[in-house]
RODO-824274 format. One record per residue (C-alpha): x, y, z; residue number from 0; residue in three letters. Coordinates in nm, 4 decimals, decimal comma. Layout:
BEGIN
PT        x        y        z   k   r
PT        X        Y        Z NUM ALA
...
***
This chain:
BEGIN
PT        x        y        z   k   r
PT  -0,0010  -0,0035   0,0099   0 MET
PT   0,1525   0,3435  -0,0966   1 LEU
PT   0,1181   0,6328   0,1626   2 ALA
PT  -0,0740   0,9025   0,0447   3 SER
PT   0,1427   1,1767   0,1938   4 CYS
PT   0,5175   1,1985   0,2493   5 VAL
PT   0,4172   1,3279   0,6298   6 SER
PT   0,2223   0,9919   0,6909   7 ASP
PT   0,3084   0,8324   1,0060   8 LYS
PT   0,4186   0,4979   0,8024   9 SER
PT   0,7035   0,7005   0,6384  10 ASN
PT   1,0185   0,5483   0,8188  11 GLN
PT   1,2527   0,8146   0,6465  12 ASN
PT   1,1460   1,1053   0,8698  13 LEU
PT   1,1882   1,1490   1,2392  14 THR
PT   0,8654   1,2678   1,4237  15 ASN
PT   0,9674   1,6127   1,4521  16 LEU
PT   1,0513   1,6303   1,0926  17 GLN
PT   0,7318   1,5222   1,0010  18 ARG
PT   0,5628   1,7691   1,2005  19 ILE
PT   0,7876   2,0402   1,0522  20 LEU
PT   0,7024   1,9473   0,6937  21 LEU
PT   0,3329   1,9402   0,7751  22 ARG
PT   0,3579   2,3036   0,8999  23 TRP
PT   0,5458   2,3898   0,6119  24 HIS
PT   0,2599   2,2670   0,4022  25 LEU
PT  -0,0054   2,4276   0,5744  26 LYS
PT   0,1996   2,7696   0,5794  27 LEU
PT   0,2240   2,7871   0,2061  28 GLY
PT   0,5808   2,6459   0,1718  29 HIS
PT   0,7302   2,9178   0,3752  30 ILE
PT   1,1263   2,8576   0,4430  31 GLY
PT   1,1870   2,5439   0,7260  32 PHE
PT   1,3876   2,8109   0,9222  33 SER
PT   1,0842   3,0288   0,9437  34 LYS
PT   0,8612   2,7576   1,0354  35 VAL
PT   1,1180   2,6789   1,3046  36 GLN
PT   1,1211   3,0396   1,4420  37 TRP
PT   0,7574   3,0423   1,4605  38 ILE
PT   0,7632   2,7085   1,6540  39 GLY
PT   1,0117   2,8905   1,8924  40 HIS
PT   0,7771   3,1622   1,9372  41 GLN
PT   0,5417   2,9302   2,0747  42 GLY
PT   0,2691   2,9801   1,8157  43 TRP
PT   0,2602   2,6148   1,6910  44 LEU
PT   0,1919   2,4719   2,0234  45 GLY
PT   0,4092   2,2477   2,2494  46 ALA
PT   0,5301   2,0480   1,9637  47 LEU
PT   0,6855   2,3526   1,8059  48 GLY
PT   0,8449   2,4512   2,1349  49 LYS
PT   1,0510   2,0987   2,1230  50 LYS
PT   1,2451   2,2607   1,8137  51 TRP
PT   1,4402   2,4889   2,0958  52 ARG
PT   1,5893   2,1839   2,2399  53 LYS
PT   1,6898   1,9805   1,9326  54 THR
PT   1,8461   2,0617   1,5948  55 THR
PT   1,6012   1,9379   1,3439  56 VAL
PT   1,7422   1,8706   0,9819  57 LYS
PT   1,5112   2,0047   0,7330  58 SER
PT   1,3362   1,7602   0,5155  59 PRO
PT   1,3230   1,8020   0,1498  60 LYS
PT   0,9920   1,9223  -0,0005  61 CYS
PT   0,9187   1,7714  -0,3569  62 ALA
PT   0,7330   2,0743  -0,4669  63 ALA
PT   0,9750   2,3112  -0,3434  64 CYS
PT   1,2559   2,1191  -0,5293  65 GLN
PT   1,0473   2,1058  -0,8307  66 PHE
PT   0,9581   2,4900  -0,8376  67 GLY
PT   1,3336   2,5694  -0,8233  68 LYS
PT   1,4350   2,3819  -1,1565  69 GLN
PT   1,5670   2,5647  -1,4543  70 GLU
PT   1,5007   2,4785  -1,8041  71 ARG
PT   1,8399   2,4407  -2,0078  72 ASN
PT   1,8483   2,4771  -2,3712  73 THR
PT   2,0125   2,2424  -2,5865  74 THR
PT   2,3001   2,3637  -2,7847  75 PRO
PT   2,2903   2,3816  -3,1683  76 GLY
***
């Protein structure tokens, strides 16, 4: 069975805090992960956001953001 979302609990490639960070990144319109962590530090995301103060969460890759950064290269000749 395929997972319907990257942030699903069955995805073993992400830690619990990375999953939460990715969910908030998606909910807030794909803003930068550092801004999401800053908002969490302020306490606006609840108790789970405050956990980012004590640990360093490695930012996961967002497929939509990676796709949006691509550039088209012209073929020579």
